[in-house]
N, CA, C and O atoms as a GROMACS GRO file, in nm:
protein
  576
    1MET      N    1   0.091  -0.115   0.002
    1MET     CA    2   0.012   0.002  -0.007
    1MET      C    3   0.095   0.111  -0.002
    1MET      O    4   0.200   0.111   0.062
    2ALA      N    5   0.041   0.232  -0.085
    2ALA     CA    6   0.134   0.330  -0.100
    2ALA      C    7   0.118   0.420   0.039
    2ALA      O    8   0.017   0.416   0.109
    3PRO      N    9   0.228   0.498   0.064
    3PRO     CA   10   0.220   0.576   0.184
    3PRO      C   11   0.113   0.695   0.171
    3PRO      O   12   0.081   0.733   0.059
    4GLN      N   13   0.064   0.745   0.269
    4GLN     CA   14  -0.054   0.855   0.285
    4GLN      C   15  -0.009   0.977   0.187
    4GLN      O   16  -0.084   1.022   0.100
    5TYR      N   17   0.114   1.022   0.209
    5TYR     CA   18   0.152   1.132   0.128
    5TYR      C   19   0.149   1.119  -0.031
    5TYR      O   20   0.118   1.208  -0.110
    6ILE      N   21   0.186   0.989  -0.060
    6ILE     CA   22   0.184   0.968  -0.216
    6ILE      C   23   0.041   0.953  -0.269
    6ILE      O   24   0.010   0.996  -0.380
    7ARG      N   25  -0.038   0.895  -0.193
    7ARG     CA   26  -0.190   0.890  -0.235
    7ARG      C   27  -0.251   1.022  -0.233
    7ARG      O   28  -0.344   1.050  -0.308
    8ALA      N   29  -0.200   1.107  -0.146
    8ALA     CA   30  -0.244   1.248  -0.127
    8ALA      C   31  -0.208   1.327  -0.255
    8ALA      O   32  -0.290   1.397  -0.313
    9ILE      N   33  -0.081   1.312  -0.294
    9ILE     CA   34  -0.018   1.384  -0.408
    9ILE      C   35  -0.086   1.338  -0.539
    9ILE      O   36  -0.112   1.424  -0.623
   10PHE      N   37  -0.113   1.219  -0.560
   10PHE     CA   38  -0.162   1.183  -0.681
   10PHE      C   39  -0.301   1.141  -0.678
   10PHE      O   40  -0.353   1.093  -0.779
   11ASN      N   41  -0.370   1.156  -0.561
   11ASN     CA   42  -0.504   1.139  -0.541
   11ASN      C   43  -0.547   0.996  -0.591
   11ASN      O   44  -0.640   0.979  -0.670
   12LEU      N   45  -0.470   0.898  -0.538
   12LEU     CA   46  -0.487   0.761  -0.577
   12LEU      C   47  -0.609   0.687  -0.483
   12LEU      O   48  -0.620   0.698  -0.361
   13ASN      N   49  -0.689   0.617  -0.566
   13ASN     CA   50  -0.796   0.518  -0.483
   13ASN      C   51  -0.750   0.396  -0.552
   13ASN      O   52  -0.787   0.371  -0.666
   14VAL      N   53  -0.674   0.325  -0.490
   14VAL     CA   54  -0.628   0.193  -0.516
   14VAL      C   55  -0.728   0.090  -0.562
   14VAL      O   56  -0.718   0.023  -0.665
   15LYS      N   57  -0.837   0.086  -0.465
   15LYS     CA   58  -0.945  -0.003  -0.487
   15LYS      C   59  -1.026   0.030  -0.620
   15LYS      O   60  -1.074  -0.062  -0.687
   16LYS      N   61  -1.038   0.155  -0.654
   16LYS     CA   62  -1.107   0.210  -0.750
   16LYS      C   63  -1.025   0.169  -0.887
   16LYS      O   64  -1.088   0.135  -0.987
   17PHE      N   65  -0.895   0.174  -0.887
   17PHE     CA   66  -0.807   0.158  -0.990
   17PHE      C   67  -0.810   0.016  -1.011
   17PHE      O   68  -0.828  -0.021  -1.127
   18HIS      N   69  -0.794  -0.072  -0.921
   18HIS     CA   70  -0.811  -0.217  -0.933
   18HIS      C   71  -0.928  -0.260  -0.996
   18HIS      O   72  -0.917  -0.338  -1.090
   19LYS      N   73  -1.057  -0.215  -0.953
   19LYS     CA   74  -1.173  -0.240  -0.982
   19LYS      C   75  -1.192  -0.199  -1.153
   19LYS      O   76  -1.239  -0.274  -1.238
   20GLN      N   77  -1.147  -0.077  -1.173
   20GLN     CA   78  -1.160  -0.030  -1.311
   20GLN      C   79  -1.090  -0.099  -1.404
   20GLN      O   80  -1.150  -0.140  -1.503
   21PHE      N   81  -0.944  -0.123  -1.388
   21PHE     CA   82  -0.855  -0.163  -1.486
   21PHE      C   83  -0.827  -0.306  -1.468
   21PHE      O   84  -0.787  -0.371  -1.565
   22LEU      N   85  -0.846  -0.364  -1.348
   22LEU     CA   86  -0.797  -0.493  -1.335
   22LEU      C   87  -0.918  -0.602  -1.283
   22LEU      O   88  -0.897  -0.706  -1.221
   23GLY      N   89  -1.042  -0.551  -1.323
   23GLY     CA   90  -1.148  -0.615  -1.277
   23GLY      C   91  -1.182  -0.741  -1.377
   23GLY      O   92  -1.104  -0.778  -1.464
   24ARG      N   93  -1.296  -0.795  -1.353
   24ARG     CA   94  -1.327  -0.922  -1.421
   24ARG      C   95  -1.340  -0.904  -1.567
   24ARG      O   96  -1.319  -0.999  -1.642
   25ALA      N   97  -1.377  -0.774  -1.617
   25ALA     CA   98  -1.401  -0.741  -1.775
   25ALA      C   99  -1.266  -0.762  -1.838
   25ALA      O  100  -1.250  -0.824  -1.943
   26THR      N  101  -1.162  -0.703  -1.762
   26THR     CA  102  -1.016  -0.711  -1.805
   26THR      C  103  -0.972  -0.858  -1.825
   26THR      O  104  -0.918  -0.896  -1.928
   27TYR      N  105  -1.000  -0.941  -1.715
   27TYR     CA  106  -0.948  -1.071  -1.730
   27TYR      C  107  -1.032  -1.142  -1.845
   27TYR      O  108  -0.978  -1.220  -1.924
   28ARG      N  109  -1.163  -1.111  -1.849
   28ARG     CA  110  -1.244  -1.183  -1.984
   28ARG      C  111  -1.180  -1.135  -2.105
   28ARG      O  112  -1.152  -1.222  -2.187
   29GLY      N  113  -1.154  -1.021  -2.131
   29GLY     CA  114  -1.090  -0.979  -2.236
   29GLY      C  115  -0.962  -1.040  -2.280
   29GLY      O  116  -0.940  -1.082  -2.393
   30ILE      N  117  -0.883  -1.042  -2.182
   30ILE     CA  118  -0.748  -1.129  -2.206
   30ILE      C  119  -0.777  -1.266  -2.245
   30ILE      O  120  -0.730  -1.317  -2.347
   31LEU      N  121  -0.865  -1.333  -2.151
   31LEU     CA  122  -0.892  -1.463  -2.184
   31LEU      C  123  -0.961  -1.483  -2.323
   31LEU      O  124  -0.923  -1.573  -2.398
   32SER      N  125  -1.058  -1.403  -2.354
   32SER     CA  126  -1.111  -1.424  -2.511
   32SER      C  127  -0.993  -1.400  -2.609
   32SER      O  128  -0.990  -1.480  -2.702
   33VAL      N  129  -0.898  -1.308  -2.606
   33VAL     CA  130  -0.805  -1.297  -2.694
   33VAL      C  131  -0.719  -1.430  -2.696
   33VAL      O  132  -0.687  -1.488  -2.799
   34ILE      N  133  -0.688  -1.469  -2.574
   34ILE     CA  134  -0.594  -1.603  -2.595
   34ILE      C  135  -0.679  -1.717  -2.648
   34ILE      O  136  -0.625  -1.800  -2.721
   35LEU      N  137  -0.798  -1.727  -2.618
   35LEU     CA  138  -0.879  -1.841  -2.657
   35LEU      C  139  -0.890  -1.804  -2.827
   35LEU      O  140  -0.879  -1.898  -2.906
   36PHE      N  141  -0.906  -1.702  -2.865
   36PHE     CA  142  -0.938  -1.671  -3.020
   36PHE      C  143  -0.798  -1.716  -3.086
   36PHE      O  144  -0.794  -1.777  -3.193
   37ILE      N  145  -0.688  -1.680  -3.016
   37ILE     CA  146  -0.545  -1.707  -3.085
   37ILE      C  147  -0.542  -1.858  -3.096
   37ILE      O  148  -0.516  -1.910  -3.205
   38LEU      N  149  -0.570  -1.935  -2.983
   38LEU     CA  150  -0.571  -2.085  -2.979
   38LEU      C  151  -0.670  -2.150  -3.079
   38LEU      O  152  -0.650  -2.258  -3.134
   39PHE      N  153  -0.770  -2.078  -3.096
   39PHE     CA  154  -0.873  -2.139  -3.197
   39PHE      C  155  -0.831  -2.123  -3.338
   39PHE      O  156  -0.855  -2.208  -3.423
   40TRP      N  157  -0.766  -2.007  -3.363
   40TRP     CA  158  -0.719  -1.968  -3.483
   40TRP      C  159  -0.592  -2.077  -3.530
   40TRP      O  160  -0.573  -2.128  -3.640
   41GLU      N  161  -0.525  -2.092  -3.422
   41GLU     CA  162  -0.399  -2.193  -3.444
   41GLU      C  163  -0.449  -2.328  -3.472
   41GLU      O  164  -0.400  -2.393  -3.564
   42PHE      N  165  -0.550  -2.378  -3.394
   42PHE     CA  166  -0.616  -2.506  -3.421
   42PHE      C  167  -0.676  -2.518  -3.559
   42PHE      O  168  -0.659  -2.615  -3.633
   43ALA      N  169  -0.758  -2.393  -3.589
   43ALA     CA  170  -0.821  -2.409  -3.724
   43ALA      C  171  -0.742  -2.410  -3.834
   43ALA      O  172  -0.781  -2.463  -3.938
   44THR      N  173  -0.627  -2.355  -3.823
   44THR     CA  174  -0.534  -2.363  -3.945
   44THR      C  175  -0.454  -2.498  -3.934
   44THR      O  176  -0.415  -2.549  -4.040
   45TRP      N  177  -0.430  -2.551  -3.831
   45TRP     CA  178  -0.375  -2.682  -3.803
   45TRP      C  179  -0.463  -2.799  -3.863
   45TRP      O  180  -0.403  -2.891  -3.920
   46VAL      N  181  -0.593  -2.802  -3.854
   46VAL     CA  182  -0.678  -2.902  -3.925
   46VAL      C  183  -0.738  -2.850  -4.037
   46VAL      O  184  -0.843  -2.898  -4.080
   47LYS      N  185  -0.677  -2.750  -4.094
   47LYS     CA  186  -0.729  -2.695  -4.236
   47LYS      C  187  -0.887  -2.656  -4.221
   47LYS      O  188  -0.955  -2.694  -4.317
   48MET      N  189  -0.939  -2.604  -4.144
   48MET     CA  190  -1.088  -2.584  -4.130
   48MET      C  191  -1.113  -2.485  -4.248
   48MET      O  192  -1.031  -2.398  -4.276
   49PRO      N  193  -1.224  -2.502  -4.315
   49PRO     CA  194  -1.270  -2.418  -4.432
   49PRO      C  195  -1.264  -2.267  -4.383
   49PRO      O  196  -1.283  -2.234  -4.266
   50ILE      N  197  -1.238  -2.185  -4.477
   50ILE     CA  198  -1.213  -2.045  -4.474
   50ILE      C  199  -1.103  -1.991  -4.374
   50ILE      O  200  -1.022  -1.909  -4.417
   51ILE      N  201  -1.097  -2.032  -4.251
   51ILE     CA  202  -0.995  -1.974  -4.160
   51ILE      C  203  -0.872  -2.064  -4.173
   51ILE      O  204  -0.763  -2.026  -4.129
   52GLY      N  205  -0.887  -2.181  -4.232
   52GLY     CA  206  -0.768  -2.272  -4.250
   52GLY      C  207  -0.679  -2.208  -4.372
   52GLY      O  208  -0.561  -2.243  -4.378
   53ALA      N  209  -0.719  -2.136  -4.450
   53ALA     CA  210  -0.648  -2.079  -4.559
   53ALA      C  211  -0.550  -1.956  -4.502
   53ALA      O  212  -0.456  -1.916  -4.572
   54ILE      N  213  -0.574  -1.906  -4.388
   54ILE     CA  214  -0.522  -1.794  -4.314
   54ILE      C  215  -0.392  -1.853  -4.254
   54ILE      O  216  -0.392  -1.965  -4.203
   55PRO      N  217  -0.277  -1.773  -4.262
   55PRO     CA  218  -0.154  -1.826  -4.206
   55PRO      C  219  -0.182  -1.838  -4.039
   55PRO      O  220  -0.255  -1.761  -3.976
   56PRO      N  221  -0.109  -1.948  -3.984
   56PRO     CA  222  -0.149  -1.950  -3.840
   56PRO      C  223  -0.052  -1.847  -3.766
   56PRO      O  224   0.047  -1.799  -3.820
   57PRO      N  225  -0.099  -1.817  -3.623
   57PRO     CA  226  -0.048  -1.716  -3.558
   57PRO      C  227   0.099  -1.721  -3.540
   57PRO      O  228   0.165  -1.616  -3.541
   58HIS      N  229   0.158  -1.844  -3.524
   58HIS     CA  230   0.305  -1.856  -3.495
   58HIS      C  231   0.379  -1.806  -3.631
   58HIS      O  232   0.490  -1.755  -3.621
   59SER      N  233   0.327  -1.819  -3.742
   59SER     CA  234   0.402  -1.781  -3.862
   59SER      C  235   0.380  -1.632  -3.888
   59SER      O  236   0.465  -1.566  -3.948
   60VAL      N  237   0.267  -1.580  -3.843
   60VAL     CA  238   0.254  -1.442  -3.851
   60VAL      C  239   0.343  -1.360  -3.753
   60VAL      O  240   0.384  -1.248  -3.784
   61VAL      N  241   0.369  -1.413  -3.648
   61VAL     CA  242   0.466  -1.357  -3.557
   61VAL      C  243   0.600  -1.351  -3.607
   61VAL      O  244   0.674  -1.253  -3.597
   62ALA      N  245   0.633  -1.481  -3.671
   62ALA     CA  246   0.762  -1.487  -3.718
   62ALA      C  247   0.795  -1.389  -3.846
   62ALA      O  248   0.905  -1.338  -3.865
   63SER      N  249   0.687  -1.373  -3.924
   63SER     CA  250   0.696  -1.279  -4.054
   63SER      C  251   0.710  -1.138  -3.984
   63SER      O  252   0.791  -1.054  -4.024
   64LEU      N  253   0.636  -1.118  -3.887
   64LEU     CA  254   0.630  -0.981  -3.821
   64LEU      C  255   0.789  -0.956  -3.776
   64LEU      O  256   0.851  -0.853  -3.802
   65GLY      N  257   0.832  -1.047  -3.718
   65GLY     CA  258   0.986  -1.032  -3.678
   65GLY      C  259   1.078  -1.016  -3.772
   65GLY      O  260   1.178  -0.947  -3.751
   66ALA      N  261   1.057  -1.076  -3.883
   66ALA     CA  262   1.139  -1.062  -4.013
   66ALA      C  263   1.121  -0.915  -4.058
   66ALA      O  264   1.214  -0.838  -4.081
   67LEU      N  265   0.993  -0.889  -4.067
   67LEU     CA  266   0.952  -0.749  -4.128
   67LEU      C  267   1.012  -0.630  -4.056
   67LEU      O  268   1.059  -0.529  -4.109
   68ILE      N  269   1.003  -0.661  -3.917
   68ILE     CA  270   1.052  -0.508  -3.858
   68ILE      C  271   1.199  -0.521  -3.843
   68ILE      O  272   1.249  -0.433  -3.773
   69GLN      N  273   1.280  -0.610  -3.890
   69GLN     CA  274   1.415  -0.597  -3.901
   69GLN      C  275   1.469  -0.534  -4.034
   69GLN      O  276   1.582  -0.491  -4.056
   70ASP      N  277   1.364  -0.540  -4.112
   70ASP     CA  278   1.398  -0.475  -4.266
   70ASP      C  279   1.389  -0.315  -4.264
   70ASP      O  280   1.291  -0.254  -4.223
   71SER      N  281   1.498  -0.261  -4.311
   71SER     CA  282   1.497  -0.101  -4.300
   71SER      C  283   1.390  -0.057  -4.383
   71SER      O  284   1.333   0.048  -4.352
   72TYR      N  285   1.350  -0.129  -4.495
   72TYR     CA  286   1.241  -0.058  -4.586
   72TYR      C  287   1.103  -0.050  -4.492
   72TYR      O  288   1.023   0.041  -4.513
   73TYR      N  289   1.082  -0.128  -4.408
   73TYR     CA  290   0.974  -0.131  -4.334
   73TYR      C  291   0.960   0.007  -4.266
   73TYR      O  292   0.858   0.074  -4.278
   74TRP      N  293   1.068   0.046  -4.195
   74TRP     CA  294   1.078   0.175  -4.110
   74TRP      C  295   1.079   0.287  -4.202
   74TRP      O  296   1.033   0.395  -4.166
   75GLU      N  297   1.131   0.269  -4.330
   75GLU     CA  298   1.139   0.404  -4.420
   75GLU      C  299   0.989   0.403  -4.474
   75GLU      O  300   0.946   0.514  -4.505
   76SER      N  301   0.909   0.300  -4.488
   76SER     CA  302   0.771   0.318  -4.520
   76SER      C  303   0.706   0.392  -4.421
   76SER      O  304   0.637   0.490  -4.451
   77TRP      N  305   0.724   0.349  -4.287
   77TRP     CA  306   0.646   0.394  -4.178
   77TRP      C  307   0.688   0.561  -4.176
   77TRP      O  308   0.601   0.644  -4.150
   78LEU      N  309   0.816   0.599  -4.202
   78LEU     CA  310   0.839   0.727  -4.201
   78LEU      C  311   0.773   0.811  -4.311
   78LEU      O  312   0.722   0.920  -4.285
   79VAL      N  313   0.776   0.753  -4.448
   79VAL     CA  314   0.703   0.816  -4.538
   79VAL      C  315   0.543   0.824  -4.524
   79VAL      O  316   0.471   0.915  -4.566
   80SER      N  317   0.509   0.725  -4.466
   80SER     CA  318   0.358   0.741  -4.436
   80SER      C  319   0.326   0.836  -4.322
   80SER      O  320   0.224   0.902  -4.335
   81PHE      N  321   0.396   0.852  -4.214
   81PHE     CA  322   0.394   0.945  -4.119
   81PHE      C  323   0.390   1.080  -4.174
   81PHE      O  324   0.297   1.158  -4.153
   82LYS      N  325   0.499   1.105  -4.247
   82LYS     CA  326   0.510   1.236  -4.321
   82LYS      C  327   0.395   1.282  -4.392
   82LYS      O  328   0.357   1.399  -4.384
   83ARG      N  329   0.329   1.179  -4.472
   83ARG     CA  330   0.211   1.208  -4.553
   83ARG      C  331   0.088   1.243  -4.462
   83ARG      O  332   0.014   1.337  -4.491
   84VAL      N  333   0.069   1.165  -4.348
   84VAL     CA  334  -0.034   1.201  -4.253
   84VAL      C  335  -0.028   1.339  -4.191
   84VAL      O  336  -0.120   1.420  -4.181
   85PHE      N  337   0.105   1.351  -4.150
   85PHE     CA  338   0.125   1.481  -4.085
   85PHE      C  339   0.105   1.595  -4.180
   85PHE      O  340   0.034   1.690  -4.146
   86MET      N  341   0.157   1.591  -4.289
   86MET     CA  342   0.140   1.710  -4.394
   86MET      C  343  -0.003   1.732  -4.419
   86MET      O  344  -0.049   1.846  -4.429
   87GLY      N  345  -0.080   1.620  -4.430
   87GLY     CA  346  -0.219   1.631  -4.447
   87GLY      C  347  -0.295   1.699  -4.333
   87GLY      O  348  -0.383   1.783  -4.349
   88PHE      N  349  -0.253   1.653  -4.218
   88PHE     CA  350  -0.310   1.712  -4.100
   88PHE      C  351  -0.276   1.861  -4.093
   88PHE      O  352  -0.364   1.938  -4.053
   89ILE      N  353  -0.163   1.905  -4.125
   89ILE     CA  354  -0.107   2.047  -4.119
   89ILE      C  355  -0.193   2.125  -4.228
   89ILE      O  356  -0.253   2.228  -4.198
   90VAL      N  357  -0.196   2.068  -4.358
   90VAL     CA  358  -0.284   2.136  -4.452
   90VAL      C  359  -0.426   2.144  -4.427
   90VAL      O  360  -0.487   2.241  -4.472
   91ALA      N  361  -0.487   2.058  -4.361
   91ALA     CA  362  -0.626   2.059  -4.304
   91ALA      C  363  -0.640   2.149  -4.209
   91ALA      O  364  -0.750   2.203  -4.204
   92GLN      N  365  -0.540   2.190  -4.111
   92GLN     CA  366  -0.557   2.291  -4.028
   92GLN      C  367  -0.539   2.421  -4.096
   92GLN      O  368  -0.617   2.512  -4.066
   93ILE      N  369  -0.443   2.442  -4.190
   93ILE     CA  370  -0.426   2.564  -4.244
   93ILE      C  371  -0.530   2.603  -4.319
   93ILE      O  372  -0.550   2.724  -4.331
   94VAL      N  373  -0.610   2.518  -4.379
   94VAL     CA  374  -0.737   2.543  -4.476
   94VAL      C  375  -0.864   2.544  -4.373
   94VAL      O  376  -0.949   2.634  -4.377
   95GLY      N  377  -0.868   2.453  -4.296
   95GLY     CA  378  -0.993   2.428  -4.220
   95GLY      C  379  -1.004   2.545  -4.098
   95GLY      O  380  -1.113   2.595  -4.072
   96ILE      N  381  -0.898   2.579  -4.033
   96ILE     CA  382  -0.929   2.679  -3.927
   96ILE      C  383  -0.979   2.808  -3.964
   96ILE      O  384  -1.076   2.859  -3.908
   97PRO      N  385  -0.905   2.869  -4.071
   97PRO     CA  386  -0.954   2.997  -4.123
   97PRO      C  387  -1.094   2.990  -4.186
   97PRO      O  388  -1.174   3.082  -4.170
   98LEU      N  389  -1.124   2.886  -4.255
   98LEU     CA  390  -1.247   2.868  -4.320
   98LEU      C  391  -1.351   2.856  -4.218
   98LEU      O  392  -1.450   2.927  -4.235
   99GLY      N  393  -1.350   2.774  -4.109
   99GLY     CA  394  -1.434   2.771  -4.005
   99GLY      C  395  -1.458   2.897  -3.938
   99GLY      O  396  -1.569   2.943  -3.914
  100LEU      N  397  -1.336   2.956  -3.907
  100LEU     CA  398  -1.356   3.105  -3.834
  100LEU      C  399  -1.443   3.207  -3.924
  100LEU      O  400  -1.530   3.281  -3.880
  101MET      N  401  -1.403   3.196  -4.061
  101MET     CA  402  -1.496   3.293  -4.157
  101MET      C  403  -1.636   3.257  -4.148
  101MET      O  404  -1.725   3.341  -4.131
  102MET      N  405  -1.657   3.119  -4.161
  102MET     CA  406  -1.790   3.082  -4.157
  102MET      C  407  -1.869   3.117  -4.034
  102MET      O  408  -1.989   3.143  -4.039
  103GLY      N  409  -1.800   3.116  -3.930
  103GLY     CA  410  -1.847   3.151  -3.800
  103GLY      C  411  -1.872   3.292  -3.776
  103GLY      O  412  -1.962   3.335  -3.705
  104LEU      N  413  -1.787   3.364  -3.840
  104LEU     CA  414  -1.806   3.530  -3.828
  104LEU      C  415  -1.894   3.574  -3.933
  104LEU      O  416  -1.967   3.670  -3.909
  105SER      N  417  -1.897   3.531  -4.017
  105SER     CA  418  -1.974   3.588  -4.150
  105SER      C  419  -2.100   3.505  -4.209
  105SER      O  420  -2.081   3.412  -4.288
  106ARG      N  421  -2.206   3.536  -4.175
  106ARG     CA  422  -2.333   3.483  -4.222
  106ARG      C  423  -2.326   3.454  -4.380
  106ARG      O  424  -2.355   3.348  -4.435
  107HIS      N  425  -2.284   3.570  -4.438
  107HIS     CA  426  -2.300   3.559  -4.588
  107HIS      C  427  -2.183   3.455  -4.646
  107HIS      O  428  -2.203   3.384  -4.745
  108PHE      N  429  -2.077   3.455  -4.583
  108PHE     CA  430  -1.972   3.366  -4.621
  108PHE      C  431  -2.022   3.227  -4.596
  108PHE      O  432  -2.012   3.141  -4.684
  109ARG      N  433  -2.074   3.204  -4.484
  109ARG     CA  434  -2.124   3.063  -4.457
  109ARG      C  435  -2.245   3.026  -4.553
  109ARG      O  436  -2.258   2.909  -4.588
  110ASP      N  437  -2.321   3.111  -4.590
  110ASP     CA  438  -2.430   3.073  -4.685
  110ASP      C  439  -2.373   3.042  -4.825
  110ASP      O  440  -2.430   2.966  -4.903
  111LEU      N  441  -2.249   3.109  -4.854
  111LEU     CA  442  -2.201   3.069  -4.980
  111LEU      C  443  -2.120   2.951  -4.994
  111LEU      O  444  -2.112   2.885  -5.097
  112SER      N  445  -2.046   2.920  -4.861
  112SER     CA  446  -1.942   2.812  -4.866
  112SER      C  447  -2.002   2.676  -4.815
  112SER      O  448  -1.961   2.566  -4.851
  113PHE      N  449  -2.097   2.696  -4.733
  113PHE     CA  450  -2.150   2.570  -4.663
  113PHE      C  451  -2.207   2.475  -4.764
  113PHE      O  452  -2.167   2.359  -4.760
  114PRO      N  453  -2.296   2.509  -4.854
  114PRO     CA  454  -2.338   2.413  -4.953
  114PRO      C  455  -2.227   2.337  -5.036
  114PRO      O  456  -2.248   2.221  -5.069
  115ILE      N  457  -2.131   2.389  -5.065
  115ILE     CA  458  -2.024   2.348  -5.135
  115ILE      C  459  -1.940   2.234  -5.039
  115ILE      O  460  -1.904   2.126  -5.086
  116ILE      N  461  -1.915   2.272  -4.906
  116ILE     CA  462  -1.852   2.188  -4.831
  116ILE      C  463  -1.953   2.070  -4.796
  116ILE      O  464  -1.902   1.959  -4.781
  117GLU      N  465  -2.079   2.082  -4.784
  117GLU     CA  466  -2.178   1.982  -4.759
  117GLU      C  467  -2.187   1.885  -4.882
  117GLU      O  468  -2.218   1.766  -4.868
  118VAL      N  469  -2.163   1.933  -4.989
  118VAL     CA  470  -2.153   1.827  -5.110
  118VAL      C  471  -2.036   1.755  -5.125
  118VAL      O  472  -2.045   1.641  -5.171
  119LEU      N  473  -1.918   1.805  -5.091
  119LEU     CA  474  -1.782   1.755  -5.092
  119LEU      C  475  -1.767   1.673  -4.975
  119LEU      O  476  -1.694   1.575  -4.987
  120ARG      N  477  -1.818   1.694  -4.872
  120ARG     CA  478  -1.797   1.612  -4.746
  120ARG      C  479  -1.789   1.464  -4.737
  120ARG      O  480  -1.694   1.402  -4.688
  121PRO      N  481  -1.902   1.411  -4.791
  121PRO     CA  482  -1.924   1.258  -4.789
  121PRO      C  483  -1.823   1.185  -4.890
  121PRO      O  484  -1.804   1.064  -4.876
  122ILE      N  485  -1.754   1.265  -5.000
  122ILE     CA  486  -1.669   1.208  -5.083
  122ILE      C  487  -1.538   1.174  -5.021
  122ILE      O  488  -1.468   1.264  -4.974
  123PRO      N  489  -1.500   1.050  -5.017
  123PRO     CA  490  -1.364   1.028  -4.965
  123PRO      C  491  -1.248   1.100  -5.038
  123PRO      O  492  -1.245   1.100  -5.161
  124LEU      N  493  -1.160   1.156  -4.969
  124LEU     CA  494  -1.053   1.235  -5.036
  124LEU      C  495  -0.954   1.152  -5.099
  124LEU      O  496  -0.887   1.196  -5.192
  125TRP      N  497  -0.938   1.022  -5.053
  125TRP     CA  498  -0.849   0.928  -5.113
  125TRP      C  499  -0.886   0.878  -5.240
  125TRP      O  500  -0.800   0.824  -5.310
  126LEU      N  501  -1.032   0.892  -5.288
  126LEU     CA  502  -1.072   0.849  -5.400
  126LEU      C  503  -1.001   0.898  -5.517
  126LEU      O  504  -0.980   0.820  -5.610
  127GLY      N  505  -0.962   1.017  -5.521
  127GLY     CA  506  -0.880   1.073  -5.637
  127GLY      C  507  -0.733   1.053  -5.638
  127GLY      O  508  -0.668   1.078  -5.740
  128PHE      N  509  -0.673   1.006  -5.520
  128PHE     CA  510  -0.540   1.007  -5.519
  128PHE      C  511  -0.488   0.862  -5.502
  128PHE      O  512  -0.512   0.798  -5.400
  129PRO      N  513  -0.405   0.802  -5.622
  129PRO     CA  514  -0.356   0.660  -5.627
  129PRO      C  515  -0.252   0.659  -5.521
  129PRO      O  516  -0.163   0.743  -5.517
  130LEU      N  517  -0.264   0.553  -5.427
  130LEU     CA  518  -0.164   0.519  -5.333
  130LEU      C  519  -0.061   0.435  -5.387
  130LEU      O  520  -0.100   0.340  -5.456
  131PRO      N  521   0.080   0.452  -5.369
  131PRO     CA  522   0.164   0.347  -5.414
  131PRO      C  523   0.162   0.218  -5.360
  131PRO      O  524   0.198   0.118  -5.422
  132SER      N  525   0.112   0.221  -5.221
  132SER     CA  526   0.112   0.096  -5.160
  132SER      C  527  -0.006   0.018  -5.186
  132SER      O  528  -0.029  -0.080  -5.115
  133SER      N  529  -0.088   0.052  -5.286
  133SER     CA  530  -0.225  -0.016  -5.287
  133SER      C  531  -0.217  -0.149  -5.394
  133SER      O  532  -0.312  -0.220  -5.424
  134SER      N  533  -0.102  -0.160  -5.433
  134SER     CA  534  -0.053  -0.285  -5.530
  134SER      C  535   0.046  -0.360  -5.480
  134SER      O  536   0.090  -0.453  -5.547
  135GLY      N  537   0.094  -0.330  -5.354
  135GLY     CA  538   0.206  -0.389  -5.296
  135GLY      C  539   0.322  -0.282  -5.272
  135GLY      O  540   0.330  -0.177  -5.336
  136PRO      N  541   0.403  -0.316  -5.182
  136PRO     CA  542   0.507  -0.198  -5.140
  136PRO      C  543   0.614  -0.203  -5.260
  136PRO      O  544   0.680  -0.304  -5.283
  137PRO      N  545   0.623  -0.092  -5.328
  137PRO     CA  546   0.730  -0.061  -5.408
  137PRO      C  547   0.884  -0.042  -5.344
  137PRO      O  548   0.895   0.000  -5.228
  138ARG      N  549   0.982  -0.068  -5.409
  138ARG     CA  550   1.103  -0.034  -5.345
  138ARG      C  551   1.132   0.105  -5.344
  138ARG      O  552   1.203   0.147  -5.252
  139LYS      N  553   1.088   0.186  -5.432
  139LYS     CA  554   1.103   0.324  -5.421
  139LYS      C  555   0.985   0.390  -5.438
  139LYS      O  556   0.899   0.351  -5.517
  140CYS      N  557   0.973   0.505  -5.357
  140CYS     CA  558   0.831   0.578  -5.344
  140CYS      C  559   0.836   0.664  -5.451
  140CYS      O  560   0.927   0.746  -5.465
  141PRO      N  561   0.719   0.648  -5.549
  141PRO     CA  562   0.717   0.740  -5.670
  141PRO      C  563   0.680   0.889  -5.622
  141PRO      O  564   0.700   0.981  -5.701
  142LEU      N  565   0.632   0.912  -5.509
  142LEU     CA  566   0.602   1.054  -5.472
  142LEU      C  567   0.716   1.109  -5.405
  142LEU      O  568   0.761   1.044  -5.310
  143PRO      N  569   0.774   1.221  -5.437
  143PRO     CA  570   0.871   1.297  -5.367
  143PRO      C  571   0.819   1.361  -5.239
  143PRO      O  572   0.719   1.432  -5.238
  144LEU      N  573   0.888   1.333  -5.136
  144LEU     CA  574   0.842   1.378  -5.008
  144LEU      C  575   0.943   1.445  -4.933
  144LEU      O  576   0.918   1.489  -4.821
   0.00000   0.00000   0.00000
């Protein structure tokens, strides 16, 4: 048990923490994941229809181990992170002033809102071909 001054500093309630994060639901969740992985391994071992065609968990973990040792894997992560970050920055640069102008000017809102509402349900990635959609290329065709 933590000393009184530590509990006072962090305002810890150990029983509440234990009940919230280490309760029955947490143990049931862990057990369900373990049972699913065991079922998956068994189903691939006996060649069960549909799930038997999926690689077993032990080979997935082995492939993951080999994959994370490849430098291209981490280069791809970096390129993807840069794309997402640049998209986030561009969205802020465009979206914040646009939202402020729409909030401050009723006329601007009446002019721009219909256009935004028409374009909103269209996925932006629909018009952009992704180089990773047909397998990972060895060189990224997009200069970043």
